[in-house]
C-alpha positions, 0 to 999 in steps of 0.5 A: 319135625321132618326136614321138609317142614322147617317152620310151624305156625301155631295159632290159639283161638277162643271164639266166643259163642256170640262172636261174628263167625264170618270175621273170625274165619276171614281173620284165620284164613288171611293170617294163615295165607300171609304166613304160608306165603312167607314160609312155603311148606310150613306146618300149620297147627290151629287149636282152641275153643271154637264153640260153634264156628263153622269149619268149612273154610278151615277144612277147605284150606286144607286143614284136617280137624283131628279131635273126633270125640265130644269135648263139651257134652255131645259137641266138639268145641275144642278142636285142632286143625292142622296140615301135619296130622301125621306128627302125633296120635289122636288126642285124648279127651278127658272128663270136664274139670268140675267144682266138687265143693 
């Protein structure tokens, strides 16, 4: 990690399709707020299966969503939000694993 970032908040998310969008966004933002208040200048990396969770509040945090290709049919459901996007290259999107039997 660059010397300017000494700590990293890593969050892994599964947001079920029928879950409450407002509650999930509120939880994510309040958790990020609490950690970054305690650790100013930390890196933030939140990733997982967001299904159809609106991402406006995460982008406004500001975090950048770095997955640019569909991860499920024509939609981007598996996402990575970060404030340290310069640490890595664009993620590769691989074909779905299916049952071939």
